N, C-alpha and C positions, 0 to 999 in steps of 0.2 A: 429132098432134104432129109437129114439125119434125124434121130429121135429128138434129140435136144432143139433142134430147129422147128420140129412140129410142136413141141410143147409151148415154145415161144408164140408161135403162130396160133395155137389152140387158145392160149389164156387171152389172146388180143381178141379173137372172134367170140369167146364165151362172154367175156366180160362187157364188150362194147356192141355187140350186134346179137340178133336173134336168128341168124343164119344157121344153116346145118352143115357142119364139117363133115367129111366122108374121109376117113383115114384108110388108104390104101397101101398093103405092103405085104411081103411074104411071111410064111410063117415063122415064128421065133424072133423077128425083128424088134419086137417090143411095144406093139402097138397099143395092147391093154395096159402094160404096165405104165407107159408113158401118159395114157388117158387118166388112169387113176392118181398118177403123181399130180398131175395137173389139177384135179378135184381137190386133192389135200392142200395143195399150194394156195388155191383160190377159196377155201373153205366151203365147197359144194358138198353135198351128200353124193353117193354115187349108186346107182341102180343099173345093173347089167341084164339085157334081155338077150338071151341066146336063142336068136330066131330060127335057128336051124332045128331047134327042140320044140317049137311052140306051134300051136294052131291057133285059127282065128278066135275061138272061145279065150284063149290065154291073153288076147290083145284086147278085146272089145267087151269081154265079160259075158256072163250067162244071162239070156233074156228072162224077164220075169213080167206078170201082168199085174197092173194096180188098177183095180177098177175096170174100165174098158180101154186103157192104154196100155201099151207095151213098153217096157224099160230096159236098160241092160245094167247089169251090177257093175260096180267099180271093180276093176281087177286088183287083186292083192298088191301088185307093184306099183300101182298107180300113186302118185303123192297125194297125201290127205290135205284138205283145206287147209291155207295158212302156214303149210310146212316150208321149212328153211330151205333155200336154194339147192336144187339138185339136178345132177346131171344123167340123163337117161342114156345109156350106152346101147345102141342098137347094134350088137354084134352078130356077124355072120349073116348080113343082110342078103348076100347072094347065095346063101346056103338054104334058104326056106325051103322046105321040102314039098310044101303045097303052093300051088299057084295062088289060091285065095289067101294065104297067110301074107305073101308079098303084095297083093293087091290090098290088104287091109292096111299094112304098114306104110303104104304109099302116102296116104292122107298125112301121117304122123310127122314124116320127115320133111314135109313142105313147110318151108317158113311161113308164119302167120302173115296175112294180108294187113295193110296197115288199119290199127284200130280194132283188130281182131284177135283171138287167141288160137294157139296151136291146138289142133283137135285130133281126137281118134274117134270115129263114129260119132257117138253122142257125148262123149266126154271131152272136156275142154281142160287144158293144161295151163295152170295160172302162169303169169308173165316172168316170174322169178326163176322157172325152171327153164333148162337148155336140153337140146338133143345133140348126139353126136353119132355117127355110124362109123363101123369098121368092118373092112372086108378084104379078103385075099384077091390079087388080082386075076381076072378071067384071062389068064395066058395059055390055058390048056394043061397046066400042070396040077390044077385042082379041080374037085368035083364042084362046081359052082355053076349058078345059073347066070347067063348074060343079062346085064341090066339095060333096060331100054333107054333111048335118048330122053323120054320125058322124066324119067326117074333121075337120070344123072344131071338134068338141067335144074334140078331143085336142090342140088348140093354143091358144097365146094370141094374139090378132089384135092386131097393132100397126099402126095405120094412119098412115101418114106422108104429109103433104101439103107442097107446095111454099111456101116461105118466103123472100121476097127479102132479109130481113135475114140469116138463116142462110146463104143463098147468098153474100151479100155478103163475109161473113167467111171463107167457104172460098174465094172468088176472089181475096182479097187474100193469104191465106195460100198460095195456089198461083201466085200472081203473074201472073193473067190480065191481058191488055191493058188498060191504063188506060180506053181508050175504051169498051171492052165493059163495063167495071165501072161508068163514070160512066153510060153510056147506061141501064143496069138500074136504077141509082139513082135516075135520073129518071123511068123509065118502068116501075115494078115489075109491072104487070098483063101486060107482055110476056115477062116472064121464062119463063112456061109457060103455053100456050094449052091449053083443054080440059081441064083437071084439075078436073073436076067431083067433087063430093061422091059418095060410093058407099055403100051399105049392105051389109055383110057377112052380114046375117041372123044374127047371133050371138044366141043364146037360151040361158037357163039350163037346167041338168040336174044331176043328181046328181053326176056326174063335174066338172062345172064348179065346183060348189060345192066341191068337195074340192080343186081346183087354188086356188080363193080362199082356202081354209084355209092352204094351203101358203105362198102369197104373204103372208098376214097374219102367219104364224109366222116367216118367213124372211127378208122383204125390207121395206126402207125406201124408198119412193118419194117425190120432191117432192110437195106437197101439190097442186100444179097438173096433176100426171100421174097421180095415184092414179085419178081417175075415168076417164081414157082407158085406163089398164091393164085395170081390172075391167071396164069396157064391152067389152073385148077377149075376155073369158072368159065373162060371163054376159048380156051385153047392156045397153044404156045404161038402160032402164027399171029392170031390176032392180039395177044398179050405183046409180042415184041413190037407190032405195030403200034399199038397203043401208047406203050411206056417210051417207045422212041419219039412219039409225037409229044408226049408230055414234058420230055428232055428238052425238045426244041422250043416248046412254048415257055419253059422256065428262063431259057436263054434270051427269048425276044423280051424286050422291055414292054410293059403294058402301055397301051396307047391312053390318051386323054379320054377318049370314047369308051374304053375299058371301065376306066375309074368311074366315070360320070354315069354311065347307063347299063354297066354290068357288073357292078360291084359284088353282088352276092356270088358271082360265078368265079370272080377272079380274087376274092379277098385272101384266100390262102396265099395264092401266088404273090401277091403284094407284100405280104409279111416276110416272104423268104427271098426276095430279089436282093442280089448283090447290092452293095453301096453304089458301084458305078452304073449299074442298070436301073436302078432306083433313081438316080441323078437324070437319066434320060428321060424317065417317066415323068418326073417332076418338071424337067424344062419343057416337053411338050405341053404339060397341063397348063403352065404358066403363060405359054404362048397362045394357046387357044382362049384362054380366060381373057387375056388382053384383047383379043380379037372380037370376042363375043361372050360377054358377061351375064348373059341372062340364062338363068338357071330356074329349073322346076324345083318343087320343094324335094323330090325323089333325089334329084341330082344334087341339091344343096346338102342333103343327108349323106350322100354317098361321098362327096367331098370331104365332109368333115370325118366321116369313117376312115377314109384314106389318111387323113393326117393323123388319127389317133393310132394307127398300126405303125407310124413311122418312130424311129429312134428318137430321142429326146432332141439331139442336134438338128436331125432332119426336120422334125416338127417345127423346131424353131426358125429355121432358115424358110422355110415353105410358108409358115404365117406371116413372117417379116415381110415377104415377097408379096403376098396376098393382100397385105393391107394397103399397099401402094396403089391397088385398084379399087377406087372408092365403092363400087356397087357391090363388090365381093366383100369389102371390109364392113358394109352395112350387114351384110348376110352372117359373118363371123360373130357379129357384136350380139346377135339374138341371144336372150336368156337360155334357150334350149341347148346351146352349144358351150355353155360356160365351163363344163366340166373338162372339155377337150382342149379348149383354146386358152383358157386362163393362165396356165402355166407357161405358155409361149408368150403371152403378152407380158406377163410378169418379167420373163426374161428380156424381152425387148426393152422394157422401161428401165430396168437395170443397167442395160448397156447405155441407153441416152443419157442417164444420170452419171 
C-alpha cells in the first residue's frame, strides 16, 4: 500500500481498536510523516520514541525505594494521568542496540488483554492512548535486528511502498520546486531506487486469528486494502483463503437455521445480502416455520432481529406472511416486539382498508 492508503488504514485501527499497527517501509517513503499527519487528523497528541537511542531505563524509569518497597519512576515521555489521547510512536523498533531494550518494549507493543490496560513493566497506559510501531524492512540493506515470530505475532504489519502518484500529490501540497516535481513526473522510476519487495514472514496463529476477529467486528476497510491488512496479520496465503471463503459465504443465501440459531454470527451478512439472495432466505424461513413453528425464546428474538434489519418493504412482506401462521402471529404480537413489528402491521392494516 502507499502512504495515503496506510493513513486510511491507520485511522481506522487507531479509532476503533487497541491493536498495534507496525508500519514497515524503506527509508524516506514517508512513514513518520504519515503517522504524524494521522495524529493531526484525529486530534491525538504525538510522542516519538527512537528506540535505537534508548536504554531500558529510558523505557521503564529509574528504580527507587519507598519504605521496604521498590518502585520505578514514571519516564518523562509517559502520558500523565487523564491526559488527552496520545499516540506513542515506537520508531526504529528493530534498531534497538541492546537486547534488553527490545525485550523491555516487547510487553508494550502487545495489545492489552480484554479488561486490562496496556503496560510497560509497572506502568499502565490509560485506555485512551494508542501505540504504533515503525521499522525498516529486514531485507539485508539496513543495519537492523530480525524480529522473532512472537513479536511479529503481536502486531498488524502494514507494508508501505513508494508510489510516484502519491508522492506527486504530496510534493504539490508542500510546494516542492516545480523542476523537481516535473522531473519525477517524467522519470517515476528515479523517485526511489532499491526499494525492492520484502517478505516479513507473517504467518497465521491463534493470536493472529483473534486479531482478525477484532478487525472484522470493528473496522471497515476499502475493498482494495482489506487483503493487504489481513495479510499483515495472518500472511498472504491465509488471507487469500479467508477472504475467498468470505466472498463465497456472501453469495450463498443464509439458511433458516442461520437466522434462528446463529444470528449473532450472521447479522452483518444478513444486512448486506442482495435483494434476490434475501428473498431466498425469507422463502426458506417461511417454509420451515410453516412446517415447525415451535420456537425457543432465543429463536423468537433472532427472528424479530432479522425482520428488523430488512428494508421497509421486505419487512412488510415478511411480517404479512408470518401473520398467516397463527403460532408465529402470537409470538409477533408480544409487547416486547412492538418497536419492530408495529410499523409493518400498520402498513398491512392500511392496505386492507
